N, C-alpha and C positions, 0 to 999 in steps of 0.2 A: 090577515096584517091586512086592518083598512084603517087608513088613515088621510080623507081626504083634504087635509089640511097640507099635502107632502103637494108639491107644484115640479112638476118634471118637463121638460124642453125636449123633443126629442127631434134630430135634423137626420141626415146622408147625405152618402152621396151619389146614390143606385136611384135618384128619383123620389117623387110623392107617392108614385105606385109600386113599389120598390115590397117583392113579399116580406123582407126584410123588417123594413120601419112596422111593416104593418104587423105583424106579430111582436114587434116588441113593442109594440103602444100595446094591444090587448093582455099581452101577459101582463099590467102594470095599470088597468082604470081600476080596478079595485081595492087600487093600495095608494095615487094619488089622483089630485088633476093633472089630466095631458094634455100637454100641443104640440103638435106636428109642425113643425116650416120644414120644407123641404123643396127643392129644386124640383121644377117642372118636367125635366126629362132627367139622363142620365148624365153626369160629370163626373164620372170614376176620372181619378189623375189630377183634379183641377188641384191639389193640393192647398194651398192659404191666397190663389188669387180672391182679387175682392173685382167687380164690378166700376169702373170709374170715368167709364166713357160716355155711362146713359143709363134713362133711372131706372130703378128693380120697378118689374110689375108684377105685385102681391093678388093673388086670387083666393078668398076662402071656398076652397069646393065640394065645404060640408065644415061642423063643425067643430070646431078647433081644430080644422083640417088645413093649413095654407100653402096653396103651391107656391113658389117665385120665381120667377125669370132670371136666375144669377147661379152663383158657384154656391157650396156647401159654407164656406164661410159670410158669403152672402148675406143667408138666411139667419144663420145664428146672431149675424151681426146686426141686422135687423129686428130679431124678436126680440136681443135683449136692449137694443139703442130706443126700439121703436115700438112697436108692439109689444111687450112685458112690461116696459122701463117703469111704472109707477106699482108694480107686484114682480119683481123679480122673482125666478123661478128656485129653487133649491137645489138641483142637477140639473146637468143639459146632458143628456145621452144620447150618441150616436151611433147610426149602424141597425138591424144589423146588418154588417158590410155581407155584398154577395161576394164570398172568398177572402183569405189571407190576410194579412196586414202584417206580415213579421219583419223583421230585421229593419231594410233597408225601404219598405216597403211604407216608412210611414211620411218619409221626406217625399215623398206624392200623395199620399193617400188625403183623398174629401173628407175621408167621414175622421179620419185623425185630426184634419187639420180644423173640421168643424167645432170637436171638441175642446182643440188648441183654440181656437175662437171666445169659446163661453169660458177656459179657463183664463182670458186673456184677459177677458170684464169679468172676475171675481167669482162664478159659480164653479164649486164643484164641479169635474166632468169626470165622460166615460166615454169614450171609443169601446164598440162592440162588432166584432168579426167572428164567420164562422166562416173554418177550413174548406170548404167545401160550396157546396149551392143545395143540402137536403135537410138538413134535419137545424132547421130556423125555431124548433121549439125549443130544442138541447140548451141555444143561445138562450135565448130567452126565460128561460128556465133558471141560469145563471144570473141574468142581468138582476131578476127580481131577488132574486138572495141576497146578492151585493147592495140595491137598494134598498132590501127589509134591515141588511145588519150596516149600513152607513144611517142611513132612519135611528136605531136603539144608538147605536155609537158610531158618529161622525168618522169617516176618513181618516187615519192620522197621519194626511200629508197636504198638501196644498198642490202636490205634484198632478197634473190628467194623467189616467190611467188608459195602455189601452192592454186589449182585453181579447187574445181570440181562442176559439174555443175548438174543439175538434168535433169532425162533419158524424158523428153518431147517436145510435141514444144515448138522453142523459144514463141511463145504469149502466152503460158505458165506458162513462167517464173514468179513469182512473185519482183522480182527484187534483188540488190547486195546486200550480207553482208560480210564484214571485220570480220574475224571469229579466234579462239584462238583453237589449237586442241583439239580435243572430246580427251577421253579414250575408250579403250575396256575392257570390262572382258578377263582373259585368252583364247586363245584358246581352242576349244574343245579337246576330246580327242582323240588320234590318232587311225585310223583303221587298223587293224591286216588284213593278208590276206595271201594267201598261191599261191604261184606262181607252174607254170605249173609241176616243179618238187618236188612240197612238199616244199619249201621252205620258211619261214615265211619273206613275205615284208612287209613294213610300208605305210599309207599314213597320211599326217598332215590334222587333222580334223579341220573341216571350222575356220573362224573369230569367236571370241566371241561377243556375243550383246553388246551393247553398255553399258557402267557403265559410264560413264561423259560425257550426252548427254544435257546438260542445255543449257540456252540462253546464248549463245554469242558465243558457239563451233558451230562445222564447221556440226556436225551431224543438231544443229538443225537449221541451215541454210536450210539444204537438206531437212528436217523434216515439213520446211513450202514453201518449193517449190521457195525456193532460190538460185540464184549461191554461192556458198563460196570462199572467196578468202582469205588468212591465207598468211601472211609473216613469212616466216622461217629465222632460225639465224642457222648460223654452227658451233660453240662456244658453245661448253654439258656442259663449267664449271659449276657446284651449286655455284654461288659467294655466294649465301646469307652463305651457309656452310664452308666457309673458315676459318671464325675468330673460328668457333667449333670446324671443325677440328682439328684446332691450338694448341688450349687447350686442346684438349683429348692427345694429341700426347703427348704435356708436360705434363700431370697426369700419364705417365706412371712411 
């Protein structure tokens, strides 16, 4: 497929120099006009944070590759509201993230947040993650397939998509499953250490083990060797609780 009329914005949270983002961009350049706008350094775990107390500094470090001193959300916000405002992209893709974004991970992920910002601003968005750190080319092939399919027949939902790919050779994938988010146990205890001056410092503990990882979840799909595609929505309202909350307030 070759359709240079297709325009794609790519961002991430691992930084503008990360292997994943360039593997993704390189795999799509014969299909589309690709623009990279990404943080100048690793901003993993930034979630949906915006930089509000200082200006964003942006440098074009190579043709159509922009480095931003800001968060992943800043990057997409800048790209869609300034850099590309007169010619918006057809898709916002984020990743390929260096590691999984499964279950509760999406609440913290800068990769998912960057895709969410694209969705907020009216552009179909997909976040890509590799469940490991080796086979980025596999995830790039999946991205290429999804972009081609979207170009031929647009994604039939206005939800943003969270895609996780097993860290294996492409030929070893067992298929693709549409999934829901699973859940982890609470994160493990924080790690307390001393800095060279004897002051206490604290590291976040490792993520918790899978708690809800049964059939139908993103965790299950990866365990089966399948690509997981999870449609996500931004509305966090617990709609089924509105009536009970209303009754609770009236009972006071």
